[in-house]
N, CA, C and O atoms as a Maestro MAE file, in Angstrom:
{
 s_m_m2io_version
 :::
 2.0.0
}

f_m_ct {
 s_m_title
 :::
 protein
 m_atom[344] {
  # First column is atom index #
  i_m_mmod_type
  r_m_x_coord
  r_m_y_coord
  r_m_z_coord
  i_m_residue_number
  s_m_chain_name
  s_m_pdb_residue_name
  s_m_pdb_atom_name
  i_m_atomic_number
  :::
  1 25 165.163 171.374 23.836 1 A "MET " " N  " 7
  2 3 164.665 172.446 23.005 1 A "MET " " CA " 6
  3 2 165.222 172.494 21.596 1 A "MET " " C  " 6
  4 15 164.553 172.938 20.663 1 A "MET " " O  " 8
  5 25 166.374 172.061 21.462 2 A "ARG " " N  " 7
  6 3 166.966 171.903 20.019 2 A "ARG " " CA " 6
  7 2 166.170 170.897 19.203 2 A "ARG " " C  " 6
  8 15 165.901 170.990 18.006 2 A "ARG " " O  " 8
  9 25 165.831 169.906 20.054 3 A "PHE " " N  " 7
  10 3 165.171 168.822 19.255 3 A "PHE " " CA " 6
  11 2 163.792 169.338 18.849 3 A "PHE " " C  " 6
  12 15 163.329 169.049 17.745 3 A "PHE " " O  " 8
  13 25 163.175 170.044 19.665 4 A "ALA " " N  " 7
  14 3 161.795 170.557 19.221 4 A "ALA " " CA " 6
  15 2 161.844 171.691 18.067 4 A "ALA " " C  " 6
  16 15 160.897 171.929 17.317 4 A "ALA " " O  " 8
  17 25 163.042 172.328 18.042 5 A "ILE " " N  " 7
  18 3 163.140 173.249 16.829 5 A "ILE " " CA " 6
  19 2 163.481 172.419 15.480 5 A "ILE " " C  " 6
  20 15 162.981 172.660 14.381 5 A "ILE " " O  " 8
  21 25 164.347 171.479 15.738 6 A "SER " " N  " 7
  22 3 164.676 170.708 14.485 6 A "SER " " CA " 6
  23 2 163.542 169.905 14.021 6 A "SER " " C  " 6
  24 15 163.406 169.651 12.824 6 A "SER " " O  " 8
  25 25 162.636 169.452 15.005 7 A "ALA " " N  " 7
  26 3 161.443 168.671 14.516 7 A "ALA " " CA " 6
  27 2 160.481 169.673 13.830 7 A "ALA " " C  " 6
  28 15 159.906 169.318 12.801 7 A "ALA " " O  " 8
  29 25 160.279 170.900 14.344 8 A "LEU " " N  " 7
  30 3 159.378 171.896 13.606 8 A "LEU " " CA " 6
  31 2 160.016 172.161 12.290 8 A "LEU " " C  " 6
  32 15 159.314 172.060 11.284 8 A "LEU " " O  " 8
  33 25 161.202 172.471 12.189 9 A "LEU " " N  " 7
  34 3 161.869 172.755 10.843 9 A "LEU " " CA " 6
  35 2 161.739 171.606 9.835 9 A "LEU " " C  " 6
  36 15 161.513 171.801 8.641 9 A "LEU " " O  " 8
  37 25 161.886 170.478 10.353 10 A "GLY " " N  " 7
  38 3 161.704 169.230 9.497 10 A "GLY " " CA " 6
  39 2 160.354 169.140 8.983 10 A "GLY " " C  " 6
  40 15 160.177 169.031 7.769 10 A "GLY " " O  " 8
  41 25 159.327 169.176 9.846 11 A "VAL " " N  " 7
  42 3 157.866 169.173 9.458 11 A "VAL " " CA " 6
  43 2 157.594 170.254 8.492 11 A "VAL " " C  " 6
  44 15 156.984 169.970 7.462 11 A "VAL " " O  " 8
  45 25 158.038 171.635 8.747 12 A "SER " " N  " 7
  46 3 157.769 172.717 7.736 12 A "SER " " CA " 6
  47 2 158.307 172.489 6.421 12 A "SER " " C  " 6
  48 15 157.710 172.797 5.389 12 A "SER " " O  " 8
  49 25 159.616 171.862 6.475 13 A "ALA " " N  " 7
  50 3 160.185 171.473 5.165 13 A "ALA " " CA " 6
  51 2 159.395 170.376 4.321 13 A "ALA " " C  " 6
  52 15 159.337 170.393 3.092 13 A "ALA " " O  " 8
  53 25 158.837 169.490 5.077 14 A "MET " " N  " 7
  54 3 158.094 168.420 4.379 14 A "MET " " CA " 6
  55 2 156.692 169.004 3.801 14 A "MET " " C  " 6
  56 15 156.230 168.581 2.741 14 A "MET " " O  " 8
  57 25 156.098 169.927 4.514 15 A "LEU " " N  " 7
  58 3 154.850 170.519 4.161 15 A "LEU " " CA " 6
  59 2 155.011 171.511 3.102 15 A "LEU " " C  " 6
  60 15 154.046 171.709 2.364 15 A "LEU " " O  " 8
  61 25 156.120 172.179 2.919 16 A "ALA " " N  " 7
  62 3 156.353 173.303 1.947 16 A "ALA " " CA " 6
  63 2 155.803 172.982 0.559 16 A "ALA " " C  " 6
  64 15 155.120 173.839 -0.002 16 A "ALA " " O  " 8
  65 25 156.037 171.869 -0.010 17 A "PRO " " N  " 7
  66 3 155.546 171.595 -1.315 17 A "PRO " " CA " 6
  67 2 153.906 171.631 -1.465 17 A "PRO " " C  " 6
  68 15 153.342 171.928 -2.518 17 A "PRO " " O  " 8
  69 25 153.269 171.299 -0.306 18 A "PHE " " N  " 7
  70 3 151.821 171.586 -0.430 18 A "PHE " " CA " 6
  71 2 151.316 172.957 -0.542 18 A "PHE " " C  " 6
  72 15 150.217 173.132 -1.068 18 A "PHE " " O  " 8
  73 25 151.944 173.868 -0.139 19 A "ALA " " N  " 7
  74 3 151.665 175.281 -0.251 19 A "ALA " " CA " 6
  75 2 151.505 175.720 -1.744 19 A "ALA " " C  " 6
  76 15 150.716 176.610 -2.064 19 A "ALA " " O  " 8
  77 25 152.301 175.045 -2.651 20 A "SER " " N  " 7
  78 3 152.165 175.442 -4.018 20 A "SER " " CA " 6
  79 2 150.915 174.934 -4.567 20 A "SER " " C  " 6
  80 15 150.507 175.437 -5.614 20 A "SER " " O  " 8
  81 25 150.268 174.025 -4.016 21 A "TRP " " N  " 7
  82 3 149.095 173.495 -4.639 21 A "TRP " " CA " 6
  83 2 147.887 174.408 -4.534 21 A "TRP " " C  " 6
  84 15 146.939 174.244 -5.302 21 A "TRP " " O  " 8
  85 25 147.882 175.402 -3.578 22 A "ALA " " N  " 7
  86 3 146.910 176.371 -3.530 22 A "ALA " " CA " 6
  87 2 147.155 177.658 -4.421 22 A "ALA " " C  " 6
  88 15 148.125 178.387 -4.213 22 A "ALA " " O  " 8
  89 25 146.288 177.890 -5.361 23 A "GLN " " N  " 7
  90 3 146.672 178.862 -6.329 23 A "GLN " " CA " 6
  91 2 145.744 180.012 -6.316 23 A "GLN " " C  " 6
  92 15 144.563 179.714 -6.491 23 A "GLN " " O  " 8
  93 25 146.036 181.317 -6.138 24 A "SER " " N  " 7
  94 3 145.066 182.340 -5.988 24 A "SER " " CA " 6
  95 2 144.883 182.928 -7.449 24 A "SER " " C  " 6
  96 15 145.777 183.034 -8.289 24 A "SER " " O  " 8
  97 25 143.616 183.273 -7.583 25 A "ALA " " N  " 7
  98 3 143.197 183.878 -8.852 25 A "ALA " " CA " 6
  99 2 141.964 184.790 -8.788 25 A "ALA " " C  " 6
  100 15 141.333 184.868 -7.734 25 A "ALA " " O  " 8
  101 25 141.618 185.447 -9.820 26 A "ASP " " N  " 7
  102 3 140.356 186.311 -9.725 26 A "ASP " " CA " 6
  103 2 139.497 185.943 -11.031 26 A "ASP " " C  " 6
  104 15 139.975 185.395 -12.025 26 A "ASP " " O  " 8
  105 25 138.219 186.308 -10.885 27 A "VAL " " N  " 7
  106 3 137.266 186.027 -12.101 27 A "VAL " " CA " 6
  107 2 136.328 187.197 -11.930 27 A "VAL " " C  " 6
  108 15 136.029 187.655 -10.827 27 A "VAL " " O  " 8
  109 25 135.860 187.675 -13.135 28 A "GLU " " N  " 7
  110 3 134.857 188.797 -13.131 28 A "GLU " " CA " 6
  111 2 133.745 188.042 -14.049 28 A "GLU " " C  " 6
  112 15 133.914 187.687 -15.215 28 A "GLU " " O  " 8
  113 25 132.587 187.878 -13.278 29 A "ALA " " N  " 7
  114 3 131.384 187.342 -13.857 29 A "ALA " " CA " 6
  115 2 130.049 187.722 -13.178 29 A "ALA " " C  " 6
  116 15 130.010 188.488 -12.215 29 A "ALA " " O  " 8
  117 25 128.918 187.128 -13.746 30 A "THR " " N  " 7
  118 3 127.679 187.608 -13.224 30 A "THR " " CA " 6
  119 2 127.156 186.305 -12.278 30 A "THR " " C  " 6
  120 15 127.309 185.130 -12.613 30 A "THR " " O  " 8
  121 25 126.545 186.729 -11.100 31 A "ILE " " N  " 7
  122 3 126.052 185.702 -10.214 31 A "ILE " " CA " 6
  123 2 124.870 185.079 -10.754 31 A "ILE " " C  " 6
  124 15 123.985 185.801 -11.213 31 A "ILE " " O  " 8
  125 25 124.729 183.616 -10.754 32 A "THR " " N  " 7
  126 3 123.535 182.986 -11.319 32 A "THR " " CA " 6
  127 2 122.799 182.422 -10.040 32 A "THR " " C  " 6
  128 15 121.594 182.200 -10.152 32 A "THR " " O  " 8
  129 25 123.362 182.197 -8.953 33 A "ASP " " N  " 7
  130 3 122.710 181.633 -7.832 33 A "ASP " " CA " 6
  131 2 123.615 181.936 -6.535 33 A "ASP " " C  " 6
  132 15 124.846 181.936 -6.544 33 A "ASP " " O  " 8
  133 25 122.812 182.191 -5.436 34 A "VAL " " N  " 7
  134 3 123.530 182.384 -4.143 34 A "VAL " " CA " 6
  135 2 122.801 181.278 -3.044 34 A "VAL " " C  " 6
  136 15 121.578 181.145 -2.994 34 A "VAL " " O  " 8
  137 25 123.540 180.679 -2.367 35 A "SER " " N  " 7
  138 3 122.999 179.882 -1.294 35 A "SER " " CA " 6
  139 2 123.610 180.245 -0.006 35 A "SER " " C  " 6
  140 15 124.750 179.873 0.273 35 A "SER " " O  " 8
  141 25 122.932 180.922 0.749 36 A "THR " " N  " 7
  142 3 123.436 181.274 2.098 36 A "THR " " CA " 6
  143 2 123.424 180.063 3.101 36 A "THR " " C  " 6
  144 15 124.114 180.094 4.121 36 A "THR " " O  " 8
  145 25 122.641 179.023 2.790 37 A "ALA " " N  " 7
  146 3 122.531 177.921 3.750 37 A "ALA " " CA " 6
  147 2 123.944 176.927 3.327 37 A "ALA " " C  " 6
  148 15 124.491 176.240 4.189 37 A "ALA " " O  " 8
  149 25 124.321 176.955 2.213 38 A "GLN " " N  " 7
  150 3 125.524 176.095 1.769 38 A "GLN " " CA " 6
  151 2 126.555 177.078 1.694 38 A "GLN " " C  " 6
  152 15 127.646 176.608 1.371 38 A "GLN " " O  " 8
  153 25 126.523 178.371 1.908 39 A "LEU " " N  " 7
  154 3 127.731 179.346 1.653 39 A "LEU " " CA " 6
  155 2 128.388 179.420 0.526 39 A "LEU " " C  " 6
  156 15 129.609 179.576 0.532 39 A "LEU " " O  " 8
  157 25 127.587 179.308 -0.753 40 A "THR " " N  " 7
  158 3 128.242 179.316 -1.929 40 A "THR " " CA " 6
  159 2 127.569 180.274 -2.848 40 A "THR " " C  " 6
  160 15 126.415 180.665 -2.676 40 A "THR " " O  " 8
  161 25 128.403 180.664 -3.915 41 A "ILE " " N  " 7
  162 3 127.890 181.544 -4.858 41 A "ILE " " CA " 6
  163 2 128.225 180.853 -6.333 41 A "ILE " " C  " 6
  164 15 129.364 180.464 -6.591 41 A "ILE " " O  " 8
  165 25 127.256 180.750 -7.164 42 A "SER " " N  " 7
  166 3 127.412 180.192 -8.482 42 A "SER " " CA " 6
  167 2 127.438 181.403 -9.478 42 A "SER " " C  " 6
  168 15 126.577 182.281 -9.440 42 A "SER " " O  " 8
  169 25 128.466 181.399 -10.364 43 A "LEU " " N  " 7
  170 3 128.643 182.380 -11.447 43 A "LEU " " CA " 6
  171 2 128.342 181.843 -12.840 43 A "LEU " " C  " 6
  172 15 128.286 180.645 -13.118 43 A "LEU " " O  " 8
  173 25 128.151 182.866 -13.694 44 A "ASP " " N  " 7
  174 3 127.908 182.424 -15.123 44 A "ASP " " CA " 6
  175 2 129.086 181.731 -15.813 44 A "ASP " " C  " 6
  176 15 129.015 181.273 -16.954 44 A "ASP " " O  " 8
  177 25 130.211 181.689 -15.011 45 A "ASP " " N  " 7
  178 3 131.349 180.787 -15.646 45 A "ASP " " CA " 6
  179 2 131.151 179.378 -15.459 45 A "ASP " " C  " 6
  180 15 131.958 178.622 -16.000 45 A "ASP " " O  " 8
  181 25 130.061 178.829 -14.674 46 A "GLY " " N  " 7
  182 3 129.872 177.531 -14.605 46 A "GLY " " CA " 6
  183 2 130.468 177.102 -13.296 46 A "GLY " " C  " 6
  184 15 130.226 175.943 -12.958 46 A "GLY " " O  " 8
  185 25 131.132 177.765 -12.584 47 A "LYS " " N  " 7
  186 3 131.638 177.435 -11.275 47 A "LYS " " CA " 6
  187 2 131.078 177.767 -10.039 47 A "LYS " " C  " 6
  188 15 130.351 178.758 -9.974 47 A "LYS " " O  " 8
  189 25 131.325 177.035 -8.965 48 A "VAL " " N  " 7
  190 3 130.714 177.335 -7.641 48 A "VAL " " CA " 6
  191 2 131.809 177.785 -6.819 48 A "VAL " " C  " 6
  192 15 132.883 177.185 -6.845 48 A "VAL " " O  " 8
  193 25 131.604 178.873 -6.035 49 A "TYR " " N  " 7
  194 3 132.726 179.420 -5.147 49 A "TYR " " CA " 6
  195 2 132.205 179.286 -3.751 49 A "TYR " " C  " 6
  196 15 131.029 179.579 -3.531 49 A "TYR " " O  " 8
  197 25 133.032 178.842 -2.732 50 A "GLN " " N  " 7
  198 3 132.643 178.508 -1.512 50 A "GLN " " CA " 6
  199 2 133.092 179.725 -0.607 50 A "GLN " " C  " 6
  200 15 134.253 180.131 -0.648 50 A "GLN " " O  " 8
  201 25 132.107 180.308 0.232 51 A "ALA " " N  " 7
  202 3 132.412 181.501 0.975 51 A "ALA " " CA " 6
  203 2 132.840 181.084 2.574 51 A "ALA " " C  " 6
  204 15 132.486 179.995 3.025 51 A "ALA " " O  " 8
  205 25 133.441 181.814 3.191 52 A "PRO " " N  " 7
  206 3 133.787 181.577 4.591 52 A "PRO " " CA " 6
  207 2 132.586 181.737 5.440 52 A "PRO " " C  " 6
  208 15 131.603 182.353 5.026 52 A "PRO " " O  " 8
  209 25 132.636 181.197 6.623 53 A "SER " " N  " 7
  210 3 131.443 181.357 7.470 53 A "SER " " CA " 6
  211 2 131.064 182.695 8.035 53 A "SER " " C  " 6
  212 15 129.978 182.870 8.588 53 A "SER " " O  " 8
  213 25 131.946 183.619 7.894 54 A "GLU " " N  " 7
  214 3 131.485 184.947 8.418 54 A "GLU " " CA " 6
  215 2 131.179 185.833 7.180 54 A "GLU " " C  " 6
  216 15 131.030 187.040 7.370 54 A "GLU " " O  " 8
  217 25 131.072 185.310 5.896 55 A "PHE " " N  " 7
  218 3 130.787 186.079 4.735 55 A "PHE " " CA " 6
  219 2 129.429 186.743 4.690 55 A "PHE " " C  " 6
  220 15 128.396 186.175 5.044 55 A "PHE " " O  " 8
  221 25 129.501 188.072 4.200 56 A "ASN " " N  " 7
  222 3 128.237 188.776 4.325 56 A "ASN " " CA " 6
  223 2 127.705 188.805 2.738 56 A "ASN " " C  " 6
  224 15 128.287 189.314 1.780 56 A "ASN " " O  " 8
  225 25 126.467 188.130 2.754 57 A "PHE " " N  " 7
  226 3 125.694 187.871 1.380 57 A "PHE " " CA " 6
  227 2 124.834 189.162 1.052 57 A "PHE " " C  " 6
  228 15 124.083 189.157 0.076 57 A "PHE " " O  " 8
  229 25 124.940 190.166 1.801 58 A "GLU " " N  " 7
  230 3 124.039 191.359 1.606 58 A "GLU " " CA " 6
  231 2 124.345 191.952 0.169 58 A "GLU " " C  " 6
  232 15 125.479 192.243 -0.212 58 A "GLU " " O  " 8
  233 25 123.217 192.089 -0.562 59 A "GLY " " N  " 7
  234 3 123.381 192.705 -1.920 59 A "GLY " " CA " 6
  235 2 123.786 191.721 -2.921 59 A "GLY " " C  " 6
  236 15 123.938 192.136 -4.070 59 A "GLY " " O  " 8
  237 25 123.970 190.575 -2.691 60 A "LEU " " N  " 7
  238 3 124.347 189.476 -3.699 60 A "LEU " " CA " 6
  239 2 123.054 188.765 -4.114 60 A "LEU " " C  " 6
  240 15 122.325 188.207 -3.295 60 A "LEU " " O  " 8
  241 25 122.814 188.814 -5.401 61 A "GLU " " N  " 7
  242 3 121.592 187.997 -5.802 61 A "GLU " " CA " 6
  243 2 121.913 187.730 -7.452 61 A "GLU " " C  " 6
  244 15 122.846 188.197 -8.105 61 A "GLU " " O  " 8
  245 25 121.023 186.985 -7.826 62 A "SER " " N  " 7
  246 3 121.240 186.656 -9.317 62 A "SER " " CA " 6
  247 2 121.271 187.808 -10.269 62 A "SER " " C  " 6
  248 15 120.400 188.668 -10.139 62 A "SER " " O  " 8
  249 25 122.116 187.922 -11.156 63 A "GLY " " N  " 7
  250 3 122.174 189.142 -12.128 63 A "GLY " " CA " 6
  251 2 123.298 190.092 -11.730 63 A "GLY " " C  " 6
  252 15 123.741 190.916 -12.529 63 A "GLY " " O  " 8
  253 25 123.740 189.969 -10.515 64 A "VAL " " N  " 7
  254 3 124.748 191.033 -10.052 64 A "VAL " " CA " 6
  255 2 126.219 190.624 -10.625 64 A "VAL " " C  " 6
  256 15 126.653 189.473 -10.573 64 A "VAL " " O  " 8
  257 25 126.865 191.639 -11.131 65 A "LYS " " N  " 7
  258 3 128.276 191.571 -11.767 65 A "LYS " " CA " 6
  259 2 129.092 191.622 -10.527 65 A "LYS " " C  " 6
  260 15 128.881 192.462 -9.652 65 A "LYS " " O  " 8
  261 25 130.082 190.665 -10.448 66 A "VAL " " N  " 7
  262 3 131.082 190.755 -9.324 66 A "VAL " " CA " 6
  263 2 132.456 190.416 -9.869 66 A "VAL " " C  " 6
  264 15 132.651 189.858 -10.949 66 A "VAL " " O  " 8
  265 25 133.481 190.848 -8.931 67 A "LEU " " N  " 7
  266 3 134.877 190.408 -9.158 67 A "LEU " " CA " 6
  267 2 135.175 189.550 -7.953 67 A "LEU " " C  " 6
  268 15 135.063 190.048 -6.833 67 A "LEU " " O  " 8
  269 25 135.533 188.339 -8.100 68 A "VAL " " N  " 7
  270 3 135.699 187.405 -7.074 68 A "VAL " " CA " 6
  271 2 137.308 187.041 -7.054 68 A "VAL " " C  " 6
  272 15 137.884 186.601 -8.049 68 A "VAL " " O  " 8
  273 25 137.923 187.270 -5.849 69 A "PHE " " N  " 7
  274 3 139.295 186.764 -5.691 69 A "PHE " " CA " 6
  275 2 139.139 185.453 -4.793 69 A "PHE " " C  " 6
  276 15 138.514 185.406 -3.733 69 A "PHE " " O  " 8
  277 25 139.761 184.483 -5.352 70 A "TYR " " N  " 7
  278 3 139.588 183.119 -4.765 70 A "TYR " " CA " 6
  279 2 140.912 182.291 -4.815 70 A "TYR " " C  " 6
  280 15 141.823 182.534 -5.605 70 A "TYR " " O  " 8
  281 25 140.923 181.306 -3.908 71 A "THR " " N  " 7
  282 3 142.119 180.495 -3.902 71 A "THR " " CA " 6
  283 2 141.489 179.012 -4.087 71 A "THR " " C  " 6
  284 15 140.493 178.676 -3.447 71 A "THR " " O  " 8
  285 25 142.116 178.173 -4.977 72 A "GLU " " N  " 7
  286 3 141.657 176.888 -5.179 72 A "GLU " " CA " 6
  287 2 142.454 175.945 -4.352 72 A "GLU " " C  " 6
  288 15 143.673 175.829 -4.480 72 A "GLU " " O  " 8
  289 25 141.694 175.233 -3.446 73 A "VAL " " N  " 7
  290 3 142.273 174.336 -2.409 73 A "VAL " " CA " 6
  291 2 141.434 173.001 -2.551 73 A "VAL " " C  " 6
  292 15 140.215 172.979 -2.378 73 A "VAL " " O  " 8
  293 25 142.145 171.955 -2.863 74 A "ASP " " N  " 7
  294 3 141.583 170.612 -2.910 74 A "ASP " " CA " 6
  295 2 140.419 170.624 -3.881 74 A "ASP " " C  " 6
  296 15 139.425 169.956 -3.599 74 A "ASP " " O  " 8
  297 25 140.460 171.324 -4.993 75 A "GLY " " N  " 7
  298 3 139.465 171.420 -5.952 75 A "GLY " " CA " 6
  299 2 138.329 172.252 -5.628 75 A "GLY " " C  " 6
  300 15 137.408 172.281 -6.445 75 A "GLY " " O  " 8
  301 25 138.243 172.953 -4.539 76 A "LYS " " N  " 7
  302 3 137.317 173.892 -4.229 76 A "LYS " " CA " 6
  303 2 137.850 175.291 -4.361 76 A "LYS " " C  " 6
  304 15 139.002 175.600 -4.056 76 A "LYS " " O  " 8
  305 25 136.801 176.253 -4.909 77 A "ARG " " N  " 7
  306 3 137.252 177.660 -5.037 77 A "ARG " " CA " 6
  307 2 136.688 178.387 -3.924 77 A "ARG " " C  " 6
  308 15 135.483 178.584 -3.768 77 A "ARG " " O  " 8
  309 25 137.822 178.865 -2.984 78 A "MET " " N  " 7
  310 3 137.395 179.406 -1.663 78 A "MET " " CA " 6
  311 2 137.516 180.938 -1.936 78 A "MET " " C  " 6
  312 15 138.527 181.429 -2.439 78 A "MET " " O  " 8
  313 25 136.364 181.695 -1.555 79 A "ILE " " N  " 7
  314 3 136.343 183.159 -1.762 79 A "ILE " " CA " 6
  315 2 137.361 183.785 -0.767 79 A "ILE " " C  " 6
  316 15 137.299 183.465 0.420 79 A "ILE " " O  " 8
  317 25 138.250 184.624 -1.189 80 A "ASN " " N  " 7
  318 3 139.119 185.538 -0.300 80 A "ASN " " CA " 6
  319 2 138.497 186.907 -0.287 80 A "ASN " " C  " 6
  320 15 138.440 187.528 0.774 80 A "ASN " " O  " 8
  321 25 138.052 187.386 -1.347 81 A "ASP " " N  " 7
  322 3 137.378 188.761 -1.390 81 A "ASP " " CA " 6
  323 2 136.531 188.854 -2.492 81 A "ASP " " C  " 6
  324 15 136.714 188.079 -3.430 81 A "ASP " " O  " 8
  325 25 135.557 189.747 -2.535 82 A "LEU " " N  " 7
  326 3 134.508 189.937 -3.535 82 A "LEU " " CA " 6
  327 2 134.118 191.296 -3.555 82 A "LEU " " C  " 6
  328 15 133.877 191.934 -2.530 82 A "LEU " " O  " 8
  329 25 134.037 191.856 -4.970 83 A "GLU " " N  " 7
  330 3 133.779 193.246 -5.105 83 A "GLU " " CA " 6
  331 2 132.518 193.369 -6.070 83 A "GLU " " C  " 6
  332 15 132.402 192.590 -7.016 83 A "GLU " " O  " 8
  333 25 131.625 194.310 -5.830 84 A "LEU " " N  " 7
  334 3 130.523 194.388 -6.866 84 A "LEU " " CA " 6
  335 2 131.018 195.308 -7.867 84 A "LEU " " C  " 6
  336 15 131.729 196.270 -7.577 84 A "LEU " " O  " 8
  337 25 130.599 194.983 -9.201 85 A "ILE " " N  " 7
  338 3 131.051 195.780 -10.258 85 A "ILE " " CA " 6
  339 2 129.707 196.540 -10.801 85 A "ILE " " C  " 6
  340 15 128.643 195.935 -10.934 85 A "ILE " " O  " 8
  341 25 129.850 197.800 -11.074 86 A "ASN " " N  " 7
  342 3 128.686 198.582 -11.548 86 A "ASN " " CA " 6
  343 2 128.853 198.641 -12.873 86 A "ASN " " C  " 6
  344 15 128.033 199.236 -13.573 86 A "ASN " " O  " 8
  :::
 }
 m_bond[343] {
  # First column is bond index #
  i_m_from
  i_m_to
  i_m_order
  :::
  1 1 2 1
  2 2 3 1
  3 3 4 2
  4 3 5 1
  5 5 6 1
  6 6 7 1
  7 7 8 2
  8 7 9 1
  9 9 10 1
  10 10 11 1
  11 11 12 2
  12 11 13 1
  13 13 14 1
  14 14 15 1
  15 15 16 2
  16 15 17 1
  17 17 18 1
  18 18 19 1
  19 19 20 2
  20 19 21 1
  21 21 22 1
  22 22 23 1
  23 23 24 2
  24 23 25 1
  25 25 26 1
  26 26 27 1
  27 27 28 2
  28 27 29 1
  29 29 30 1
  30 30 31 1
  31 31 32 2
  32 31 33 1
  33 33 34 1
  34 34 35 1
  35 35 36 2
  36 35 37 1
  37 37 38 1
  38 38 39 1
  39 39 40 2
  40 39 41 1
  41 41 42 1
  42 42 43 1
  43 43 44 2
  44 43 45 1
  45 45 46 1
  46 46 47 1
  47 47 48 2
  48 47 49 1
  49 49 50 1
  50 50 51 1
  51 51 52 2
  52 51 53 1
  53 53 54 1
  54 54 55 1
  55 55 56 2
  56 55 57 1
  57 57 58 1
  58 58 59 1
  59 59 60 2
  60 59 61 1
  61 61 62 1
  62 62 63 1
  63 63 64 2
  64 63 65 1
  65 65 66 1
  66 66 67 1
  67 67 68 2
  68 67 69 1
  69 69 70 1
  70 70 71 1
  71 71 72 2
  72 71 73 1
  73 73 74 1
  74 74 75 1
  75 75 76 2
  76 75 77 1
  77 77 78 1
  78 78 79 1
  79 79 80 2
  80 79 81 1
  81 81 82 1
  82 82 83 1
  83 83 84 2
  84 83 85 1
  85 85 86 1
  86 86 87 1
  87 87 88 2
  88 87 89 1
  89 89 90 1
  90 90 91 1
  91 91 92 2
  92 91 93 1
  93 93 94 1
  94 94 95 1
  95 95 96 2
  96 95 97 1
  97 97 98 1
  98 98 99 1
  99 99 100 2
  100 99 101 1
  101 101 102 1
  102 102 103 1
  103 103 104 2
  104 103 105 1
  105 105 106 1
  106 106 107 1
  107 107 108 2
  108 107 109 1
  109 109 110 1
  110 110 111 1
  111 111 112 2
  112 111 113 1
  113 113 114 1
  114 114 115 1
  115 115 116 2
  116 115 117 1
  117 117 118 1
  118 118 119 1
  119 119 120 2
  120 119 121 1
  121 121 122 1
  122 122 123 1
  123 123 124 2
  124 123 125 1
  125 125 126 1
  126 126 127 1
  127 127 128 2
  128 127 129 1
  129 129 130 1
  130 130 131 1
  131 131 132 2
  132 131 133 1
  133 133 134 1
  134 134 135 1
  135 135 136 2
  136 135 137 1
  137 137 138 1
  138 138 139 1
  139 139 140 2
  140 139 141 1
  141 141 142 1
  142 142 143 1
  143 143 144 2
  144 143 145 1
  145 145 146 1
  146 146 147 1
  147 147 148 2
  148 147 149 1
  149 149 150 1
  150 150 151 1
  151 151 152 2
  152 151 153 1
  153 153 154 1
  154 154 155 1
  155 155 156 2
  156 155 157 1
  157 157 158 1
  158 158 159 1
  159 159 160 2
  160 159 161 1
  161 161 162 1
  162 162 163 1
  163 163 164 2
  164 163 165 1
  165 165 166 1
  166 166 167 1
  167 167 168 2
  168 167 169 1
  169 169 170 1
  170 170 171 1
  171 171 172 2
  172 171 173 1
  173 173 174 1
  174 174 175 1
  175 175 176 2
  176 175 177 1
  177 177 178 1
  178 178 179 1
  179 179 180 2
  180 179 181 1
  181 181 182 1
  182 182 183 1
  183 183 184 2
  184 183 185 1
  185 185 186 1
  186 186 187 1
  187 187 188 2
  188 187 189 1
  189 189 190 1
  190 190 191 1
  191 191 192 2
  192 191 193 1
  193 193 194 1
  194 194 195 1
  195 195 196 2
  196 195 197 1
  197 197 198 1
  198 198 199 1
  199 199 200 2
  200 199 201 1
  201 201 202 1
  202 202 203 1
  203 203 204 2
  204 203 205 1
  205 205 206 1
  206 206 207 1
  207 207 208 2
  208 207 209 1
  209 209 210 1
  210 210 211 1
  211 211 212 2
  212 211 213 1
  213 213 214 1
  214 214 215 1
  215 215 216 2
  216 215 217 1
  217 217 218 1
  218 218 219 1
  219 219 220 2
  220 219 221 1
  221 221 222 1
  222 222 223 1
  223 223 224 2
  224 223 225 1
  225 225 226 1
  226 226 227 1
  227 227 228 2
  228 227 229 1
  229 229 230 1
  230 230 231 1
  231 231 232 2
  232 231 233 1
  233 233 234 1
  234 234 235 1
  235 235 236 2
  236 235 237 1
  237 237 238 1
  238 238 239 1
  239 239 240 2
  240 239 241 1
  241 241 242 1
  242 242 243 1
  243 243 244 2
  244 243 245 1
  245 245 246 1
  246 246 247 1
  247 247 248 2
  248 247 249 1
  249 249 250 1
  250 250 251 1
  251 251 252 2
  252 251 253 1
  253 253 254 1
  254 254 255 1
  255 255 256 2
  256 255 257 1
  257 257 258 1
  258 258 259 1
  259 259 260 2
  260 259 261 1
  261 261 262 1
  262 262 263 1
  263 263 264 2
  264 263 265 1
  265 265 266 1
  266 266 267 1
  267 267 268 2
  268 267 269 1
  269 269 270 1
  270 270 271 1
  271 271 272 2
  272 271 273 1
  273 273 274 1
  274 274 275 1
  275 275 276 2
  276 275 277 1
  277 277 278 1
  278 278 279 1
  279 279 280 2
  280 279 281 1
  281 281 282 1
  282 282 283 1
  283 283 284 2
  284 283 285 1
  285 285 286 1
  286 286 287 1
  287 287 288 2
  288 287 289 1
  289 289 290 1
  290 290 291 1
  291 291 292 2
  292 291 293 1
  293 293 294 1
  294 294 295 1
  295 295 296 2
  296 295 297 1
  297 297 298 1
  298 298 299 1
  299 299 300 2
  300 299 301 1
  301 301 302 1
  302 302 303 1
  303 303 304 2
  304 303 305 1
  305 305 306 1
  306 306 307 1
  307 307 308 2
  308 307 309 1
  309 309 310 1
  310 310 311 1
  311 311 312 2
  312 311 313 1
  313 313 314 1
  314 314 315 1
  315 315 316 2
  316 315 317 1
  317 317 318 1
  318 318 319 1
  319 319 320 2
  320 319 321 1
  321 321 322 1
  322 322 323 1
  323 323 324 2
  324 323 325 1
  325 325 326 1
  326 326 327 1
  327 327 328 2
  328 327 329 1
  329 329 330 1
  330 330 331 1
  331 331 332 2
  332 331 333 1
  333 333 334 1
  334 334 335 1
  335 335 336 2
  336 335 337 1
  337 337 338 1
  338 338 339 1
  339 339 340 2
  340 339 341 1
  341 341 342 1
  342 342 343 1
  343 343 344 2
  :::
 }
}
């Protein structure tokens, strides 16, 4: 049991630096394209944002202004949350 705990702590210590690579941010922009097939939203900032598989695209279309909260992982911008702006 002690060995298993030591191994787990060792692995978590080795992987800790990788957690700093993921950076959370937000952007306020207008939607230019929505692809429900690829689960992506393109904004007028020129970037493409990847949505999770359970994402609800209802009400999202070109020209809608949004506030997107995302995390950048391996060069992809993964959507954490999205709010419509009136």
